[in-house]
N, C-alpha and C positions, 0 to 999 in steps of 0.2 A: 275674724269673719265680719264682713259688713252686712248690715240689714238688707241692703239692696241685693247683695249676692244671694242671701238666703231667700229673699222674695223671688228672685229670678229663678233659682233652682226649684222652688216650690211651684211656680207657675209652669215651668217646664214639665215637672213630674205630673202636674194636674192635667196638662195638655195631653201627655202620653196616656194617662189613665182615662181621661175623657169622662170619668165618673166624679161628679161634684160631691165628694164625701165631706169636705170641710165647709161646703157652702150650704 
């Protein structure tokens, strides 16, 4: 798994959630 892939997936999930939990 590449870091970019993980970041991309995380950003996608964050977009769907819309709730900045990790921020």
